[in-house]
Residue frames relative to the residue before (quaternion, step in Angstrom):
aa qw qx qy qz dx dy dz
M 1.0000 0.0000 0.0000 0.0000 0.00 0.00 0.00
D 0.4038 -0.7166 0.5052 0.2611 3.61 -0.80 0.95
P 0.6938 -0.5193 0.3023 0.3970 3.61 -1.18 0.56
S 0.6624 0.5101 -0.3259 0.4415 3.62 0.92 -0.83
S 0.6491 0.5076 -0.3186 0.4684 3.60 1.02 -0.79
L 0.6336 0.5301 -0.3258 0.4598 3.56 1.05 -0.83
T 0.6465 0.5229 -0.3151 0.4575 3.58 0.97 -0.89
H 0.6513 0.5136 -0.3106 0.4642 3.58 0.96 -0.90
S 0.6625 0.5114 -0.3111 0.4504 3.60 0.95 -0.90
L 0.6594 0.5041 -0.3050 0.4670 3.56 0.99 -0.87
L 0.6374 0.5224 -0.3229 0.4652 3.60 1.02 -0.81
S 0.6479 0.5154 -0.3176 0.4623 3.60 0.96 -0.86
L 0.6485 0.5139 -0.3129 0.4664 3.57 1.00 -0.85
F 0.6346 0.5388 -0.3229 0.4503 3.58 1.02 -0.86
V 0.6679 0.4970 -0.3012 0.4649 3.59 0.88 -0.95
L 0.6432 0.5248 -0.3230 0.4545 3.60 0.98 -0.84
L 0.6711 0.4961 -0.2967 0.4642 3.57 0.95 -0.88
V 0.6500 0.5316 -0.3116 0.4447 3.56 0.99 -0.88
L 0.7578 0.3728 -0.2041 0.4951 3.57 0.91 -0.91
S 0.7030 0.3854 -0.2690 0.5338 3.60 1.27 0.10
P 0.0894 -0.8326 0.5455 0.0366 3.58 0.35 1.22
P 0.6699 -0.5108 0.3374 0.4201 3.60 -1.18 0.41
T 0.5821 -0.5737 0.4432 0.3683 3.56 -1.17 0.57
T 0.0612 -0.7929 0.6059 0.0187 3.56 -0.95 0.91
G 0.8244 0.1869 -0.1378 0.5162 3.55 -1.15 0.61
Q 0.7105 -0.4267 0.3311 0.4511 3.53 -0.98 -0.87
L 0.4446 0.6356 -0.4883 0.3999 3.57 1.22 0.38
D 0.0325 -0.8136 0.5797 -0.0319 3.56 -1.04 0.73
Y 0.5412 -0.6327 0.4487 0.3247 3.56 -1.06 0.75
K 0.7624 0.3541 -0.1842 0.5094 3.61 1.09 -0.65
F 0.2160 0.8473 -0.4727 0.1093 3.55 1.29 0.32
Y 0.8013 0.2592 -0.1307 0.5231 3.63 0.89 -0.90
D 0.3053 0.7981 -0.4866 0.1820 3.60 1.23 0.17
S 0.7704 0.3226 -0.1889 0.5165 3.58 0.95 -0.78
T 0.7215 0.4613 -0.2563 0.4483 3.61 1.05 -0.70
C 0.7992 0.0066 -0.0020 0.6010 3.61 1.18 -0.51
P 0.0763 -0.8796 0.4684 0.0332 3.57 0.67 1.16
N 0.7124 0.4424 -0.2668 0.4750 3.62 1.12 -0.51
L 0.2965 0.8119 -0.4730 0.1708 3.58 1.28 0.13
T 0.6905 0.4845 -0.2988 0.4463 3.60 0.73 -1.01
K 0.6449 0.5201 -0.3212 0.4587 3.59 0.98 -0.82
I 0.6530 0.5167 -0.3157 0.4549 3.58 0.96 -0.88
V 0.6691 0.4904 -0.3005 0.4707 3.58 0.92 -0.92
R 0.6597 0.5124 -0.3215 0.4460 3.59 0.87 -0.92
Y 0.6542 0.5031 -0.3257 0.4613 3.59 0.90 -0.82
G 0.6568 0.5216 -0.3153 0.4440 3.59 0.94 -0.84
V 0.6683 0.4770 -0.2947 0.4889 3.56 0.99 -0.84
W 0.6301 0.5356 -0.3313 0.4543 3.57 0.97 -0.85
S 0.6519 0.5151 -0.3164 0.4578 3.59 0.92 -0.89
A 0.6679 0.5108 -0.2991 0.4510 3.57 0.95 -0.90
I 0.6785 0.4796 -0.2885 0.4758 3.58 0.95 -0.89
T 0.6100 0.5457 -0.3483 0.4569 3.58 1.07 -0.71
N 0.6774 0.4839 -0.2757 0.4806 3.55 1.05 -0.79
E 0.7882 -0.0549 0.0724 0.6087 3.60 1.09 -0.79
T 0.3755 -0.7730 0.4622 0.2187 3.59 -0.29 1.26
R 0.5991 0.5941 -0.3570 0.4008 3.60 1.08 -0.66
M 0.5568 0.6526 -0.3833 0.3423 3.59 1.17 -0.52
A 0.5515 0.6083 -0.4058 0.4015 3.62 1.11 -0.52
A 0.6905 0.4616 -0.2748 0.4844 3.57 0.88 -0.94
S 0.6298 0.5523 -0.3371 0.4298 3.58 1.03 -0.74
I 0.6582 0.4981 -0.3044 0.4754 3.58 0.99 -0.83
L 0.6377 0.5284 -0.3178 0.4617 3.57 0.99 -0.86
R 0.6642 0.4996 -0.2909 0.4740 3.58 0.98 -0.88
L 0.6108 0.5582 -0.3421 0.4455 3.59 1.06 -0.78
H 0.6527 0.5063 -0.3016 0.4762 3.58 0.98 -0.86
F 0.6473 0.5216 -0.3099 0.4614 3.58 0.94 -0.90
H 0.7016 0.4623 -0.2675 0.4716 3.59 0.86 -0.95
D 0.6002 0.5331 -0.3651 0.4714 3.58 1.17 -0.43
C 0.7206 0.4755 -0.2642 0.4300 3.56 0.72 -1.09
F 0.6806 0.5075 -0.3039 0.4323 3.61 1.03 -0.66
V 0.6874 0.4122 -0.2886 0.5238 3.60 1.22 -0.15
N 0.8297 -0.2189 0.0864 0.5061 3.56 -0.21 1.34
G 0.7304 -0.4600 0.2298 0.4496 3.57 1.06 0.78
C 0.6081 -0.5547 0.4319 0.3689 3.55 -1.36 0.32
D 0.2599 0.7887 -0.5076 0.2296 3.58 -0.04 1.29
G 0.5466 -0.6414 0.3917 0.3694 3.59 1.24 0.26
S 0.3482 0.7748 -0.4776 0.2244 3.60 1.23 0.25
I 0.6132 0.5671 -0.3615 0.4144 3.60 1.07 -0.64
L 0.6362 0.5555 -0.3206 0.4287 3.59 1.19 -0.47
L 0.6012 0.6123 -0.3501 0.3756 3.59 1.20 -0.46
D 0.3991 -0.6744 0.5705 0.2458 3.54 -1.14 0.77
D 0.6298 -0.5151 0.4165 0.4057 3.57 -1.29 0.34
T 0.0969 -0.7719 0.6243 0.0708 3.56 -1.19 0.59
S 0.6836 -0.4599 0.3521 0.4441 3.57 -1.28 -0.07
S 0.7232 0.4476 -0.2433 0.4663 3.60 1.18 -0.50
F 0.8076 0.0447 -0.0645 0.5844 3.62 1.20 -0.21
T 0.3492 -0.6810 0.5990 0.2354 3.52 -1.30 0.51
G 0.3593 -0.7978 0.4539 0.1683 3.54 -0.50 1.24
E 0.6785 -0.5491 0.3613 0.3280 3.52 -1.40 -0.03
K 0.4979 0.7022 -0.4196 0.2879 3.60 1.19 -0.35
N 0.7670 0.3361 -0.1855 0.5141 3.58 1.09 -0.68
A 0.3414 0.7027 -0.5315 0.3274 3.58 1.18 0.48
G 0.7088 -0.4949 0.3004 0.4031 3.58 -1.16 0.55
P 0.7184 0.4511 -0.2764 0.4516 3.64 0.79 -0.90
N 0.7476 0.4135 -0.2080 0.4763 3.60 1.22 -0.43
R 0.5644 0.6434 -0.3867 0.3436 3.58 1.09 -0.68
N 0.8540 -0.0003 -0.0617 0.5166 3.56 -0.79 1.13
S 0.7120 0.4101 -0.2874 0.4922 3.59 1.16 0.45
A 0.6134 0.5095 -0.3638 0.4815 3.63 1.08 -0.58
R 0.0050 0.8162 -0.5728 0.0749 3.57 -0.76 1.09
G 0.6560 0.5507 -0.3769 0.3527 3.54 -1.31 0.24
F 0.3682 0.7492 -0.4821 0.2659 3.57 1.27 0.09
E 0.6701 0.5097 -0.3061 0.4444 3.56 0.95 -0.88
V 0.5953 0.5549 -0.3635 0.4534 3.60 1.15 -0.54
I 0.6633 0.4844 -0.2973 0.4868 3.56 0.92 -0.91
D 0.6182 0.5475 -0.3399 0.4501 3.60 1.03 -0.77
A 0.6747 0.4994 -0.2939 0.4572 3.57 0.90 -0.95
I 0.6495 0.4995 -0.3142 0.4794 3.58 0.99 -0.83
K 0.6379 0.5334 -0.3232 0.4518 3.58 0.95 -0.88
A 0.6425 0.5246 -0.3266 0.4532 3.60 0.94 -0.85
N 0.6763 0.4832 -0.2932 0.4723 3.59 0.96 -0.85
V 0.6276 0.5186 -0.3291 0.4784 3.57 1.09 -0.73
E 0.6468 0.5218 -0.3200 0.4549 3.60 0.97 -0.85
N 0.6269 0.5347 -0.3343 0.4576 3.58 1.05 -0.73
S 0.7170 0.4503 -0.2400 0.4750 3.55 1.04 -0.84
C 0.8006 -0.0310 0.0649 0.5949 3.59 0.96 -0.87
P 0.2237 -0.8399 0.4821 0.1101 3.59 0.21 1.30
S 0.8768 0.0638 -0.0496 0.4740 3.55 -1.21 0.74
T 0.5089 0.6692 -0.3885 0.3771 3.56 1.09 0.74
V 0.7977 0.2709 -0.1126 0.5268 3.59 0.87 -1.00
S 0.4156 -0.7207 0.5009 0.2388 3.58 -0.83 0.97
C 0.5898 -0.5516 0.4583 0.3713 3.53 -1.27 0.46
T 0.6130 0.5681 -0.3394 0.4316 3.57 1.12 -0.70
D 0.6633 0.4799 -0.3039 0.4873 3.59 0.94 -0.85
I 0.6211 0.5358 -0.3438 0.4571 3.59 1.02 -0.73
L 0.6706 0.4866 -0.2986 0.4737 3.59 0.90 -0.88
T 0.6389 0.5304 -0.3195 0.4566 3.59 1.00 -0.82
L 0.6698 0.4796 -0.2834 0.4909 3.57 0.98 -0.88
A 0.6435 0.5384 -0.3241 0.4370 3.58 0.97 -0.86
A 0.6255 0.5372 -0.3384 0.4535 3.59 1.04 -0.75
R 0.6487 0.5024 -0.3212 0.4728 3.58 0.97 -0.82
E 0.6716 0.4979 -0.3061 0.4554 3.58 0.88 -0.91
A 0.6092 0.5581 -0.3516 0.4403 3.60 1.06 -0.72
V 0.6561 0.4902 -0.2979 0.4904 3.57 1.04 -0.81
Y 0.6880 0.5058 -0.2826 0.4369 3.55 0.80 -1.05
L 0.7082 0.4766 -0.2649 0.4485 3.59 0.91 -0.93
T 0.6924 0.4153 -0.2857 0.5163 3.60 1.25 -0.19
G 0.7148 -0.4931 0.2388 0.4346 3.56 1.22 0.52
G 0.5553 0.6330 -0.3806 0.3822 3.57 1.29 0.06
P 0.7184 -0.4540 0.3080 0.4277 3.58 -1.29 -0.08
Y 0.3108 -0.6959 0.6121 0.2107 3.52 -1.38 0.26
W 0.0290 -0.8073 0.5895 0.0055 3.59 -0.89 0.86
S 0.5234 -0.6275 0.4785 0.3215 3.55 -1.19 0.59
L 0.1534 -0.8051 0.5705 0.0539 3.56 -1.01 0.84
Q 0.3224 -0.6823 0.6195 0.2164 3.51 -1.08 0.80
L 0.1596 -0.8042 0.5701 0.0524 3.56 -0.96 0.89
G 0.4522 0.6687 -0.5102 0.2968 3.53 -1.31 0.23
R 0.3579 0.7196 -0.5043 0.3158 3.58 1.27 0.37
R 0.2081 -0.7543 0.6064 0.1414 3.54 -1.16 0.64
D 0.5569 -0.6449 0.4286 0.3004 3.55 -1.22 0.54
G 0.4591 -0.6626 0.5232 0.2766 3.53 -1.12 0.75
T 0.3852 -0.7391 0.5144 0.2017 3.55 -1.25 0.43
T 0.7484 0.2576 -0.2054 0.5757 3.57 1.24 0.32
A 0.1660 -0.7597 0.6195 0.1074 3.56 -1.34 0.20
S 0.1753 -0.8071 0.5589 0.0744 3.57 -1.19 0.39
Q 0.3506 -0.7428 0.5366 0.1933 3.53 -0.57 1.19
S 0.6595 0.5154 -0.3219 0.4426 3.59 0.91 -0.85
A 0.6373 0.5158 -0.3315 0.4669 3.60 1.01 -0.74
A 0.6322 0.5254 -0.3323 0.4624 3.59 1.02 -0.77
N 0.6518 0.5141 -0.3154 0.4597 3.59 0.98 -0.81
Q 0.7243 0.4549 -0.2391 0.4597 3.57 1.04 -0.78
Q 0.7899 0.4148 -0.1769 0.4155 3.57 0.86 -0.97
I 0.6434 0.5113 -0.3424 0.4553 3.63 1.09 -0.50
P 0.4584 -0.6958 0.4744 0.2840 3.63 -0.74 0.99
S 0.2910 -0.7522 0.5715 0.1514 3.57 -1.14 0.75
P 0.5411 -0.6320 0.4393 0.3388 3.62 -1.05 0.65
F 0.6624 0.5065 -0.3048 0.4602 3.59 1.25 -0.26
E 0.5466 0.6347 -0.3945 0.3778 3.58 1.26 -0.21
P 0.5212 -0.6057 0.4850 0.3553 3.58 -1.15 0.54
L 0.6762 -0.5310 0.3342 0.3863 3.56 -1.18 0.60
E 0.6502 0.5279 -0.3381 0.4292 3.60 0.95 -0.79
N 0.6278 0.5205 -0.3378 0.4700 3.61 1.08 -0.64
I 0.6535 0.5108 -0.3073 0.4665 3.57 0.95 -0.92
T 0.6496 0.5171 -0.3105 0.4628 3.56 0.95 -0.91
A 0.6320 0.5366 -0.3266 0.4539 3.59 1.01 -0.80
K 0.6449 0.5082 -0.3227 0.4708 3.60 1.03 -0.77
F 0.6382 0.5108 -0.3231 0.4768 3.59 1.08 -0.70
T 0.6874 0.4819 -0.3020 0.4517 3.59 0.82 -0.94
S 0.6036 0.5556 -0.3624 0.4423 3.60 1.13 -0.56
K 0.6885 0.4413 -0.2695 0.5086 3.58 1.27 -0.35
G 0.6027 -0.5753 0.3577 0.4217 3.58 1.26 0.13
L 0.5447 0.5821 -0.4033 0.4492 3.56 1.29 0.28
E 0.2983 -0.7587 0.5522 0.1744 3.61 -1.27 0.02
M 0.7640 -0.3729 0.2554 0.4604 3.55 -1.34 0.04
K 0.6164 0.5553 -0.3509 0.4343 3.58 0.98 -0.79
D 0.6619 0.5037 -0.3067 0.4626 3.58 0.98 -0.82
V 0.5756 0.5664 -0.3747 0.4555 3.60 1.13 -0.61
V 0.7016 0.4698 -0.2665 0.4647 3.57 0.82 -1.04
V 0.6886 0.4937 -0.2869 0.4470 3.57 0.89 -0.94
L 0.7238 0.4402 -0.2619 0.4624 3.59 0.77 -0.99
S 0.5490 0.5762 -0.3999 0.4545 3.59 1.21 -0.38
G 0.5681 0.6144 -0.3648 0.4083 3.57 1.22 -0.49
A 0.4729 0.6491 -0.4442 0.3971 3.59 1.28 -0.13
H 0.5998 0.5744 -0.3509 0.4327 3.58 1.24 -0.42
T 0.4063 0.6754 -0.4928 0.3687 3.56 1.22 0.47
I 0.7424 0.2275 -0.1886 0.6012 3.60 1.30 -0.18
G 0.7045 0.5009 -0.3319 0.3777 3.55 -1.28 0.33
F 0.3970 -0.7030 0.5540 0.2032 3.50 -1.42 0.05
A 0.2068 -0.7459 0.6142 0.1537 3.55 -1.30 0.34
K 0.4881 -0.6409 0.5021 0.3145 3.56 -1.14 0.64
C 0.6229 -0.5659 0.3912 0.3725 3.55 -1.12 0.70
S 0.6121 0.5828 -0.3524 0.4018 3.59 1.03 -0.73
S 0.6672 0.5253 -0.3059 0.4305 3.59 1.16 -0.52
F 0.8019 0.1979 -0.1377 0.5467 3.59 1.22 -0.11
K 0.3979 0.7674 -0.4457 0.2326 3.62 1.25 -0.11
P 0.5964 0.5697 -0.3899 0.4095 3.66 0.96 -0.63
R 0.6069 0.5613 -0.3586 0.4336 3.61 1.14 -0.53
L 0.6874 0.5380 -0.2751 0.4031 3.56 1.13 -0.64
F 0.8328 0.2161 -0.0618 0.5059 3.58 1.04 -0.73
N 0.8246 0.0513 0.0295 0.5627 3.57 0.93 -0.85
F 0.0064 0.8498 -0.5251 0.0457 3.53 0.65 1.18
N 0.8456 -0.0617 -0.0127 0.5301 3.57 -0.75 1.14
S 0.6298 -0.5861 0.3067 0.4071 3.57 1.09 0.91
T 0.4037 0.7214 -0.4702 0.3091 3.59 1.12 0.64
G 0.4310 -0.6912 0.4698 0.3402 3.58 1.23 -0.41
K 0.6997 0.3912 -0.2475 0.5441 3.58 1.34 0.11
P 0.6106 -0.5541 0.4059 0.3943 3.60 -1.23 0.35
D 0.6410 -0.4901 0.4279 0.4073 3.53 -1.36 0.30
P 0.3953 -0.7543 0.4677 0.2366 3.63 -0.52 1.09
S 0.6289 0.5430 -0.3487 0.4338 3.62 1.20 -0.36
L 0.5786 0.5937 -0.3697 0.4196 3.59 1.29 -0.18
G 0.4941 -0.6797 0.4611 0.2850 3.58 -0.77 1.05
S 0.5687 -0.6538 0.3814 0.3221 3.59 -0.92 0.93
S 0.6485 0.5197 -0.3289 0.4486 3.60 0.97 -0.79
L 0.6693 0.4835 -0.2922 0.4827 3.56 0.93 -0.91
L 0.6073 0.5691 -0.3462 0.4329 3.58 1.01 -0.82
K 0.6695 0.5020 -0.2979 0.4593 3.57 0.88 -0.94
D 0.6529 0.5147 -0.3106 0.4608 3.58 0.95 -0.88
L 0.6987 0.4824 -0.2734 0.4522 3.56 0.89 -0.96
Q 0.6235 0.5261 -0.3461 0.4633 3.59 1.06 -0.66
G 0.6218 0.5238 -0.3326 0.4778 3.58 1.20 -0.52
T 0.6757 0.4773 -0.2787 0.4878 3.57 1.06 -0.81
C 0.8021 0.2070 -0.0569 0.5573 3.56 1.02 -0.89
P 0.0912 -0.8156 0.5692 0.0496 3.63 0.34 1.13
D 0.5856 -0.6315 0.4008 0.3125 3.55 -1.18 0.67
Q 0.5269 0.5687 -0.4546 0.4384 3.53 0.48 1.30
D 0.6413 -0.5816 0.3457 0.3620 3.56 -1.08 0.75
S 0.6218 0.5890 -0.3429 0.3859 3.57 1.05 -0.74
S 0.6678 0.4986 -0.3119 0.4562 3.61 1.19 -0.32
D 0.4002 0.7676 -0.4474 0.2247 3.60 1.25 -0.16
S 0.7493 0.4024 -0.2198 0.4779 3.58 0.98 -0.80
N 0.4167 0.6816 -0.4874 0.3525 3.60 1.26 0.11
L 0.3322 -0.7659 0.5270 0.1589 3.56 -1.16 0.65
A 0.0692 -0.7556 0.6494 0.0509 3.53 -1.21 0.68
P 0.5043 -0.6591 0.4519 0.3272 3.63 -0.97 0.73
L 0.4978 -0.6481 0.4884 0.3062 3.56 -1.01 0.81
D 0.7595 0.1077 -0.0782 0.6368 3.56 1.18 -0.63
P 0.2278 -0.8256 0.5007 0.1256 3.61 -0.17 1.22
I 0.5948 0.5970 -0.3617 0.3987 3.61 1.23 -0.30
T 0.7818 -0.0151 0.0423 0.6219 3.60 0.79 -1.05
T 0.1506 -0.8818 0.4405 0.0753 3.53 0.69 1.22
N 0.8034 0.2914 -0.1317 0.5024 3.59 0.91 -0.90
K 0.6177 0.5310 -0.3433 0.4676 3.59 1.26 0.26
F 0.3381 -0.7374 0.5496 0.1996 3.55 -0.80 1.02
D 0.2582 0.7507 -0.5549 0.2487 3.57 -0.29 1.33
N 0.6328 -0.5550 0.3826 0.3810 3.59 -1.22 -0.28
V 0.3464 0.7656 -0.4861 0.2400 3.60 1.24 0.24
Y 0.4906 0.6470 -0.4249 0.4001 3.61 1.20 -0.43
Y 0.7016 0.4640 -0.2685 0.4695 3.58 0.91 -0.94
K 0.5885 0.5484 -0.3618 0.4712 3.57 1.11 -0.63
N 0.6380 0.5318 -0.3193 0.4562 3.57 1.03 -0.82
L 0.6519 0.5131 -0.3234 0.4552 3.59 0.95 -0.83
V 0.6446 0.5288 -0.3185 0.4511 3.58 0.98 -0.86
S 0.7404 0.3714 -0.2139 0.5179 3.60 1.10 -0.70
S 0.5303 -0.6714 0.3778 0.3541 3.60 1.24 0.54
S 0.5213 0.6416 -0.4009 0.3948 3.57 1.09 0.76
G 0.3151 0.7327 -0.5357 0.2773 3.57 1.08 0.64
L 0.4509 -0.7284 0.4449 0.2611 3.58 -0.80 0.96
L 0.7678 0.3343 -0.1854 0.5142 3.58 0.76 -1.03
Q 0.5997 -0.5742 0.4279 0.3572 3.54 -1.13 0.69
S 0.6615 0.5153 -0.2968 0.4569 3.58 1.00 -0.86
D 0.6192 0.5268 -0.3429 0.4707 3.61 1.15 -0.53
Q 0.7137 0.4558 -0.2703 0.4580 3.57 0.70 -1.05
A 0.5630 0.6170 -0.3759 0.4013 3.59 1.21 -0.54
L 0.5426 0.6242 -0.4022 0.3926 3.61 1.18 -0.41
M 0.6578 0.4962 -0.3070 0.4763 3.58 1.20 -0.46
G 0.6303 0.5631 -0.3274 0.4225 3.58 1.26 -0.18
D 0.6787 0.4036 -0.2711 0.5504 3.56 1.32 -0.04
S 0.5090 -0.6938 0.4056 0.3083 3.60 -0.69 1.02
N 0.6677 0.5069 -0.3132 0.4463 3.61 0.95 -0.79
S 0.7063 0.4327 -0.2749 0.4882 3.57 0.83 -0.95
A 0.6135 0.5532 -0.3534 0.4389 3.62 1.05 -0.67
A 0.6245 0.5336 -0.3391 0.4586 3.59 1.05 -0.74
M 0.6515 0.5015 -0.3097 0.4776 3.59 1.03 -0.80
V 0.6177 0.5414 -0.3389 0.4587 3.58 1.00 -0.85
N 0.6694 0.5013 -0.3026 0.4571 3.58 0.89 -0.91
N 0.6328 0.5242 -0.3328 0.4627 3.60 1.04 -0.71
Y 0.6944 0.4636 -0.2805 0.4736 3.58 0.90 -0.92
N 0.5781 0.5617 -0.3624 0.4679 3.56 1.20 -0.48
K 0.7265 0.4404 -0.2367 0.4714 3.58 0.95 -0.89
Y 0.8205 0.2223 -0.0603 0.5232 3.56 0.94 -0.92
P 0.2300 -0.8187 0.5105 0.1272 3.61 0.05 1.25
Y 0.6245 0.5411 -0.3574 0.4353 3.62 1.03 -0.67
L 0.6085 0.5540 -0.3436 0.4525 3.58 1.14 -0.65
F 0.6405 0.5078 -0.3150 0.4824 3.56 1.00 -0.82
A 0.6509 0.5239 -0.3237 0.4440 3.60 0.88 -0.92
R 0.6649 0.5028 -0.3014 0.4628 3.58 0.92 -0.91
D 0.7228 0.4561 -0.2544 0.4526 3.57 0.78 -1.07
F 0.5981 0.5556 -0.3734 0.4407 3.60 1.09 -0.62
G 0.6387 0.5239 -0.3239 0.4611 3.58 0.95 -0.83
Q 0.6508 0.5187 -0.3093 0.4601 3.57 0.96 -0.89
S 0.6967 0.4758 -0.2821 0.4568 3.59 0.86 -0.96
M 0.6268 0.5246 -0.3417 0.4639 3.59 1.06 -0.64
V 0.6155 0.5252 -0.3443 0.4762 3.59 1.07 -0.68
K 0.6498 0.5092 -0.3134 0.4693 3.58 0.96 -0.86
M 0.6791 0.4880 -0.2990 0.4596 3.57 0.85 -0.95
G 0.6838 0.5043 -0.2808 0.4464 3.58 0.98 -0.85
S 0.6658 0.4810 -0.2985 0.4861 3.58 1.31 -0.06
I 0.4294 0.7139 -0.4609 0.3059 3.60 1.27 0.03
G 0.8874 -0.0769 0.0464 0.4521 3.57 -0.89 1.04
V 0.2510 0.8039 -0.5138 0.1635 3.60 1.03 0.64
L 0.3546 -0.6924 0.5891 0.2185 3.53 -1.26 0.58
T 0.0297 0.8017 -0.5953 0.0449 3.59 -0.87 0.93
G 0.7454 0.4123 -0.2806 0.4424 3.54 -1.31 0.01
K 0.7860 -0.2674 0.2265 0.5093 3.56 -0.65 -1.13
D 0.4792 0.6494 -0.4506 0.3816 3.59 1.26 0.13
G 0.8054 0.2332 -0.1737 0.5165 3.57 -1.09 0.63
E 0.3645 -0.7120 0.5527 0.2337 3.56 -1.21 -0.57
I 0.4115 -0.6215 0.5742 0.3387 3.55 -1.34 -0.10
R 0.2784 -0.7900 0.5209 0.1643 3.58 -0.21 1.23
K 0.3962 -0.6829 0.5583 0.2548 3.55 -1.14 0.67
N 0.7505 0.1576 -0.0683 0.6382 3.55 1.20 -0.71
C 0.4433 -0.7424 0.4312 0.2578 3.59 -0.56 1.12
H 0.6392 0.5664 -0.3156 0.4135 3.60 1.20 -0.47
V 0.8046 0.2109 -0.0721 0.5504 3.58 1.17 -0.60
V 0.5213 -0.5979 0.5096 0.3333 3.51 -1.26 0.57
N 0.5908 -0.5949 0.4033 0.3665 3.60 -1.00 0.74
């Protein structure tokens, strides 16, 4: 083998090892190999179909997974409808009129049930769908351990308390991450998911007109972007539901341009641009701006960590037949 081929092989092995951490608990890379061998293909096709129909859906699915895992662990609780015994998470502040993609997960679940009934949890489907959404929009691919089971309850109050808000200071957001076993690095890396998707004007409008009750725009916001956003989001309530791209440069491509935007003071959300106000997070932002492969590698690692928060395995939880309701 010539030296260049050997180097390439060693690099490929390194990336595979980095993105394939050791098996932990009862999750396993081969969990459905014999019981539902076509699972990945079914999920990928479902996500591909959804993105082909509406490119914004990739970001919506990724956000759905994030909002699920941050509320009492990755258990599919965000998918549950309200019942007489609990008020679910769909109408919590961070999700009401903004959480999307439920019908995509439903369609994938129906196809999975046709192929392998009562075998695959809604939680594993959502976890896989989030990876495929990233991969199909040009982002990295990472190995996933499977075997998560579905929770049997949900909590609107927990969703209101535990999901980070774009208006919170960085230290509050970091505290919410560390409470889940994550760290500052994961805050910076997972914020990079904002390289795709859109945000409602209501989630950043205070930056445009009355930042911190000053009556003036956020001084950290670039003047060109400020003018564009004020046109998209005029200072009136009727513009609250208007949408602006989180990354106006490569809106539908999963890449590292999000970090380039932060370096040039063009982060859309206050919580995004705040990463440049802390020396530790700013150093990471600058690294991801310079080295896209580093972001791709670390994003896969952080998604694996996030997808392992508070999972149910073994005989805990259940395998829902319908993602909206407990069996």
